[in-house]
ROSE-4610 file (N, C-alpha, C; in Angstrom, 1 decimal, always signed):
// ROSE-4610
residu = [X/X/X/X/X/X/X/X/X/X/X/X/X/X/X/X/X/X/X/X/X/X/X/X/X/X/X/X/X/X/X/X/X/X/X/X/X/X/X/X/X/X/X/X/X/X/X/X/X/X/X/X/X/X/X/X/X/X/X/X/X/X/X/X/X/X/X/X/X/X/X/X/X/X/X/X/X/X/X/X/X/X/X/X/X/X/X/X/X/X/X/X/X/X/X/X/X/X/X/X/X/X/X/X/X/X/X/X/X/X/X/X/X/X/X/X/X/X/X/X/X/X/X/X/X/X/X/X/X/X/X/X/X/X/X/X/X/X/X/X/X/X/X/X/X/X/X/X/X/X/X/X/X/X/X/X/X/X/X/X/X/X/X/X/X/X/X/X/X/X/X/X/X/X/X/X/X/X/X/X/X/X/X/X/X/X/X/X/X/X/X/X/X/X/X/X/X/X/X/X/X/X/X/X/X/X/X/X/X/X/X/X/X/X/X/X/X/X/X/X/X/X/X/X/X/X/X/X/X/X/X/X/X/X/X/X/X/X/X/X/X/X/X/X/X/X/X/X/X/X/X/X/X/X/X/X/X/X/X/X/X/X/X/X/X/X/X/X/X/X/X/X/X/X/X/X/X/X/X/X/X/X/X/X/X/X/X/X/X/X/X/X/X/X/X/X/X/X/X/X/X/X/X/X/X/X/X/X/X/X/X/X/X/X/X/X/X/X/X/X/X/X/X/X/X/X/X/X/X/X/X/X/X/X/X/X/X/X/X/X/X/X/X/X/X/X/X/X/X/X/X/X/X/X/X/X/X/X/X/X/X/X/X/X/X/X/X/X/X/X/X/X/X/X/X/X/X/X/X/X/X/X/X/X/X/X/X/X/X/X/X/X/X/X/X/X]
num = [1/1/1/2/2/2/3/3/3/4/4/4/5/5/5/6/6/6/7/7/7/8/8/8/9/9/9/10/10/10/11/11/11/12/12/12/13/13/13/14/14/14/15/15/15/16/16/16/17/17/17/18/18/18/19/19/19/20/20/20/21/21/21/22/22/22/23/23/23/24/24/24/25/25/25/26/26/26/27/27/27/28/28/28/29/29/29/30/30/30/31/31/31/32/32/32/33/33/33/34/34/34/35/35/35/36/36/36/37/37/37/38/38/38/39/39/39/40/40/40/41/41/41/42/42/42/43/43/43/44/44/44/45/45/45/46/46/46/47/47/47/48/48/48/49/49/49/50/50/50/51/51/51/52/52/52/53/53/53/54/54/54/55/55/55/56/56/56/57/57/57/58/58/58/59/59/59/60/60/60/61/61/61/62/62/62/63/63/63/64/64/64/65/65/65/66/66/66/67/67/67/68/68/68/69/69/69/70/70/70/71/71/71/72/72/72/73/73/73/74/74/74/75/75/75/76/76/76/77/77/77/78/78/78/79/79/79/80/80/80/81/81/81/82/82/82/83/83/83/84/84/84/85/85/85/86/86/86/87/87/87/88/88/88/89/89/89/90/90/90/91/91/91/92/92/92/93/93/93/94/94/94/95/95/95/96/96/96/97/97/97/98/98/98/99/99/99/100/100/100/101/101/101/102/102/102/103/103/103/104/104/104/105/105/105/106/106/106/107/107/107/108/108/108/109/109/109/110/110/110/111/111/111/112/112/112/113/113/113/114/114/114/115/115/115/116/116/116/117/117/117/118/118/118/119/119/119/120/120/120/121/121/121/122/122/122/123/123/123/124/124/124/125/125/125/126/126/126/127/127/127/128/128/128/129/129/129/130/130/130/131/131/131/132/132/132]
x = [+102.6/+103.9/+104.9/+106.1/+107.2/+108.2/+109.3/+110.3/+110.8/+111.0/+111.6/+110.7/+109.4/+108.5/+107.5/+108.0/+107.2/+106.9/+105.9/+105.7/+105.2/+105.6/+105.2/+104.6/+103.8/+103.2/+104.0/+104.2/+104.8/+103.7/+103.9/+102.8/+101.7/+101.9/+100.8/+100.4/+99.2/+98.7/+98.7/+99.4/+99.5/+99.1/+98.4/+98.0/+97.7/+97.9/+97.6/+96.2/+95.4/+94.0/+93.8/+92.8/+92.5/+93.6/+93.5/+94.6/+94.4/+95.4/+95.4/+96.7/+96.6/+97.8/+98.8/+100.0/+101.2/+101.8/+101.6/+102.1/+103.5/+104.4/+105.8/+106.0/+107.1/+107.4/+108.9/+109.5/+110.9/+111.3/+112.3/+112.6/+113.9/+114.5/+115.7/+117.0/+117.0/+118.2/+118.9/+120.2/+121.0/+121.4/+121.2/+121.5/+122.2/+123.5/+124.1/+123.4/+123.1/+122.4/+121.0/+120.4/+119.1/+118.3/+117.3/+116.4/+116.0/+115.8/+115.3/+114.0/+113.0/+111.6/+111.2/+110.3/+109.8/+108.3/+107.7/+106.2/+106.1/+105.8/+105.7/+104.5/+103.5/+102.4/+102.7/+103.8/+104.3/+105.0/+104.2/+104.7/+106.0/+106.2/+107.4/+108.5/+109.5/+110.6/+111.4/+111.4/+112.1/+111.6/+110.3/+109.7/+109.1/+109.6/+109.1/+109.6/+108.7/+109.0/+109.7/+110.7/+111.4/+111.9/+112.3/+112.8/+113.8/+114.8/+115.8/+115.8/+115.8/+115.9/+117.2/+117.9/+119.2/+119.2/+120.0/+120.1/+121.6/+122.1/+123.4/+123.2/+123.4/+123.2/+124.2/+123.9/+124.9/+126.1/+127.2/+128.5/+129.0/+129.4/+130.0/+131.4/+131.8/+133.2/+133.9/+135.3/+136.1/+135.8/+135.4/+135.1/+133.7/+133.0/+131.7/+130.5/+130.8/+129.7/+129.3/+128.1/+127.6/+127.5/+127.6/+127.3/+125.8/+125.3/+123.9/+123.7/+122.5/+122.1/+121.9/+121.7/+121.4/+120.5/+119.3/+118.3/+118.2/+118.2/+118.1/+117.1/+116.2/+115.2/+115.4/+115.5/+115.5/+114.4/+113.6/+112.4/+112.8/+112.7/+113.0/+111.7/+111.4/+110.3/+110.8/+111.1/+111.6/+110.6/+111.0/+110.1/+110.8/+110.1/+110.6/+110.4/+111.5/+111.4/+110.9/+110.5/+110.0/+111.1/+112.3/+113.4/+113.6/+112.9/+113.0/+114.0/+114.8/+115.7/+115.0/+115.5/+114.9/+115.7/+115.0/+115.6/+115.0/+115.7/+115.2/+114.9/+113.7/+113.4/+113.6/+114.4/+114.9/+114.5/+114.0/+113.7/+114.4/+115.3/+116.1/+115.7/+115.5/+115.2/+116.2/+116.8/+117.8/+117.6/+117.7/+117.6/+118.7/+119.2/+120.2/+119.7/+119.7/+119.2/+120.1/+120.4/+121.2/+120.4/+121.0/+120.3/+119.6/+120.0/+119.3/+118.1/+117.8/+116.6/+115.5/+114.4/+113.4/+112.7/+112.0/+111.3/+110.1/+109.5/+108.4/+108.9/+110.1/+110.7/+111.1/+111.6/+111.9/+110.7/+109.6/+108.3/+107.9/+107.9/+107.6/+108.5/+109.8/+110.8/+110.4/+110.0/+109.6/+108.4/+107.4/+106.3/+106.6/+107.6/+108.0/+108.6/+109.5/+110.2/+109.2/+108.2/+107.2/+106.5/+106.3/+105.6/+106.4/+107.8/+108.6/+108.3/+107.7/+107.3/+105.9/+105.0/+103.6/+102.9/+103.5/+102.9/+103.0/+101.9/+101.8/+102.8/+103.3/+104.4/+105.6/+105.8/+107.0/+106.7/+105.4/+105.1/+105.9/+106.1/+106.9/+108.4/+108.9/+110.3/+110.3/+109.4/+109.4/+109.1/+108.2/+107.9/+108.9/+109.4/+110.3/+111.6/+111.8/+113.1/+113.1/+111.9/+111.8/+112.2/+113.0/+113.4/+112.7/+111.9/+111.2/+109.9]
y = [-37.3/-36.8/-37.9/-37.6/-38.5/-38.0/-38.7/-38.3/-36.9/-36.4/-35.1/-33.9/-34.2/-33.1/-33.7/-34.6/-35.2/-34.2/-34.6/-33.8/-34.8/-34.5/-35.3/-34.4/-34.9/-34.0/-34.0/-32.8/-32.7/-32.7/-33.4/-33.5/-34.4/-35.3/-36.1/-37.2/-37.7/-38.8/-40.0/-41.0/-42.2/-43.4/-44.4/-45.6/-46.6/-47.9/-49.0/-49.5/-49.8/-50.3/-51.5/-52.3/-53.5/-54.5/-55.5/-56.6/-57.6/-58.5/-59.5/-59.4/-59.5/-59.4/-60.5/-60.1/-61.0/-60.9/-61.9/-61.9/-62.5/-61.6/-62.0/-62.5/-63.3/-63.7/-63.9/-63.7/-63.9/-65.3/-65.5/-66.9/-67.4/-66.6/-67.1/-66.9/-66.3/-66.0/-64.9/-65.0/-64.0/-62.9/-61.7/-60.5/-59.5/-59.2/-58.2/-56.9/-56.3/-55.1/-55.1/-56.3/-56.3/-57.6/-57.8/-58.9/-59.4/-60.7/-61.3/-62.0/-61.7/-62.2/-62.8/-63.8/-64.4/-64.7/-65.2/-65.5/-67.0/-67.5/-68.9/-69.5/-68.8/-69.3/-69.8/-69.3/-69.8/-71.1/-72.2/-73.6/-73.9/-73.5/-73.8/-72.9/-73.5/-72.7/-71.9/-72.5/-71.9/-70.6/-70.3/-69.1/-68.3/-68.6/-67.9/-66.5/-65.5/-64.1/-63.8/-62.9/-62.6/-61.1/-60.6/-59.2/-59.2/-58.3/-58.0/-56.5/-56.2/-54.9/-54.7/-53.6/-53.3/-51.9/-51.6/-50.3/-50.0/-48.9/-48.4/-47.1/-47.0/-45.7/-44.7/-43.4/-42.4/-42.6/-42.1/-42.2/-40.8/-40.7/-39.5/-39.4/-38.3/-38.0/-37.3/-37.4/-36.7/-35.2/-34.5/-33.1/-32.7/-33.7/-33.5/-33.6/-33.8/-33.9/-35.4/-35.6/-36.9/-37.3/-38.5/-39.0/-39.2/-39.6/-39.9/-41.3/-41.7/-43.1/-43.7/-45.0/-45.7/-46.8/-46.8/-47.8/-48.4/-49.8/-50.5/-51.6/-51.7/-52.8/-53.4/-54.7/-55.5/-56.5/-56.4/-57.3/-58.2/-59.5/-60.5/-61.4/-61.4/-62.2/-63.2/-64.4/-65.4/-65.9/-66.4/-67.0/-68.2/-69.1/-70.2/-70.0/-69.9/-69.7/-70.9/-70.7/-71.9/-73.0/-72.6/-73.5/-74.3/-73.9/-74.6/-73.9/-72.9/-72.2/-71.2/-71.0/-70.1/-68.8/-67.7/-66.4/-65.5/-64.5/-63.6/-62.2/-61.7/-60.3/-59.6/-58.5/-57.8/-56.3/-55.8/-54.4/-53.9/-52.9/-52.4/-51.0/-50.7/-49.3/-48.9/-47.7/-47.2/-45.8/-45.4/-44.0/-43.7/-42.5/-41.9/-40.6/-40.4/-39.1/-38.7/-37.4/-36.9/-36.8/-37.0/-37.1/-35.8/-34.6/-33.4/-33.2/-34.1/-34.0/-34.5/-33.7/-34.1/-35.4/-36.0/-37.3/-36.9/-35.8/-35.4/-35.2/-34.6/-34.4/-35.8/-36.7/-38.0/-38.8/-38.6/-39.3/-38.7/-37.4/-36.7/-37.2/-37.3/-37.8/-39.1/-40.0/-41.4/-41.3/-40.4/-40.2/-39.6/-38.7/-38.2/-39.3/-40.1/-41.2/-42.3/-42.6/-43.6/-43.2/-41.9/-41.5/-41.8/-41.9/-42.2/-43.7/-44.5/-45.8/-45.9/-45.1/-45.3/-44.2/-43.0/-42.0/-42.3/-42.1/-42.4/-41.7/-40.6/-39.9/-40.8/-41.8/-42.6/-44.0/-44.3/-45.6/-46.0/-45.1/-45.5/-45.7/-45.1/-45.3/-46.8/-47.1/-48.5/-49.6/-49.3/-50.4/-50.5/-49.4/-49.4/-48.7/-48.1/-47.3/-46.0/-45.5/-44.2/-43.0/-42.1/-41.0/-39.7/-39.8/-38.6/-38.4]
z = [+31.2/+31.8/+31.9/+32.0/+32.2/+33.2/+33.3/+34.3/+34.2/+33.0/+32.8/+33.2/+33.3/+33.7/+34.8/+35.6/+36.7/+37.8/+38.6/+39.8/+40.9/+42.1/+43.3/+44.3/+45.2/+46.3/+47.6/+48.1/+49.4/+50.4/+51.6/+52.6/+52.2/+51.3/+50.8/+51.8/+51.7/+52.5/+51.6/+51.9/+51.1/+51.9/+51.2/+51.8/+50.8/+51.1/+50.2/+50.6/+49.5/+49.8/+48.8/+49.2/+48.4/+48.5/+47.7/+47.7/+48.9/+49.0/+50.0/+50.8/+52.1/+53.0/+52.7/+52.5/+52.4/+53.8/+54.6/+56.0/+56.1/+56.6/+56.8/+58.3/+58.5/+59.8/+59.9/+61.1/+61.3/+60.9/+60.1/+59.6/+60.2/+61.1/+61.8/+61.1/+59.9/+59.1/+59.8/+60.1/+60.8/+59.9/+60.2/+59.4/+60.4/+60.1/+61.0/+60.9/+62.1/+62.2/+61.5/+61.5/+60.8/+61.1/+60.3/+60.4/+59.0/+58.9/+57.7/+57.9/+57.1/+57.2/+55.9/+56.0/+54.8/+55.0/+53.9/+53.9/+54.1/+55.3/+55.5/+54.8/+54.4/+53.7/+52.3/+51.7/+50.4/+50.6/+50.2/+50.5/+49.8/+48.6/+47.8/+48.2/+49.0/+49.5/+48.4/+47.2/+46.1/+45.7/+45.9/+45.5/+46.7/+47.9/+49.1/+49.1/+49.1/+49.2/+50.5/+50.4/+51.7/+51.6/+52.8/+52.9/+53.9/+53.7/+54.7/+55.1/+56.4/+56.9/+57.6/+57.3/+57.9/+58.4/+59.5/+60.0/+60.4/+59.9/+60.4/+61.1/+62.4/+63.1/+62.7/+62.9/+62.6/+63.5/+62.9/+63.6/+64.0/+65.3/+65.8/+65.4/+64.7/+64.3/+65.4/+65.4/+66.4/+66.5/+65.4/+65.4/+66.0/+66.4/+67.0/+66.0/+64.8/+63.8/+63.6/+63.0/+62.8/+61.3/+61.0/+59.7/+59.6/+58.4/+58.3/+58.7/+59.2/+59.4/+58.0/+58.0/+56.7/+57.0/+56.3/+56.5/+55.1/+55.0/+53.7/+53.9/+52.9/+52.8/+51.5/+51.5/+50.2/+50.2/+49.2/+48.9/+47.8/+48.0/+47.0/+46.7/+45.4/+45.0/+43.9/+44.3/+43.3/+42.4/+41.2/+40.3/+39.6/+39.1/+38.4/+36.9/+36.1/+34.7/+34.0/+32.7/+31.9/+31.8/+31.9/+31.8/+33.1/+34.2/+35.5/+36.4/+35.9/+36.7/+37.6/+38.8/+39.8/+39.7/+39.6/+39.6/+40.6/+41.1/+42.1/+41.5/+41.7/+41.4/+42.7/+42.6/+43.8/+43.7/+44.8/+44.9/+46.2/+46.0/+47.1/+47.4/+48.6/+49.1/+50.1/+49.9/+50.8/+51.1/+52.4/+52.8/+53.8/+53.6/+54.5/+54.9/+56.2/+56.8/+58.0/+58.0/+59.1/+60.4/+61.5/+62.8/+63.1/+62.6/+62.8/+62.0/+61.0/+60.2/+61.1/+61.3/+62.2/+61.8/+62.8/+62.5/+61.5/+61.7/+60.8/+59.3/+59.2/+57.9/+57.3/+58.1/+57.6/+57.1/+57.8/+57.4/+56.0/+55.9/+54.6/+53.5/+53.8/+52.9/+52.3/+53.2/+52.8/+51.8/+52.1/+51.3/+49.9/+49.9/+48.6/+47.8/+48.4/+47.7/+47.2/+48.1/+47.7/+46.4/+46.2/+45.0/+43.7/+43.9/+42.7/+42.2/+43.1/+42.8/+42.3/+42.8/+42.5/+41.7/+41.5/+40.7/+39.2/+38.5/+37.1/+36.3/+36.7/+36.0/+35.7/+36.6/+36.5/+35.9/+35.5/+35.0/+33.8/+32.9/+31.7/+32.0/+33.0/+33.5/+34.0/+34.9/+35.5/+34.5/+33.6/+32.6/+31.5/+31.0/+29.8/+29.9/+31.0/+31.2/+30.5/+30.1/+29.4/+30.4/+29.9/+30.7/+30.2/+29.2/+28.7/+29.5]
């Protein structure tokens, strides 16, 4: 299967298993409405993995309605190229949800979206950009 005939599970249970923990810690970088964390165990600062979390709360409009909130997470994994240049691999996750959307629905929404990253129906898209 590919993107054009993909399927994902609603109400799915998802969890990561195996692997080694990459432990993040607050690194003191100031982020408006957010926090910046990095992996202090990575000794070479040039390739230290880091992440930024930001939150914009819903806004109340004069007519009594609300905007959606906005949550953004950016994961950066630097690497040193054969030329010696340092480049950043970036993964950005962004979610906007209206305040009337229940917490349970928002959790399920996260699980739906996470399948776009991990379900095999999307492997060819992530590896080669295939839309078929």
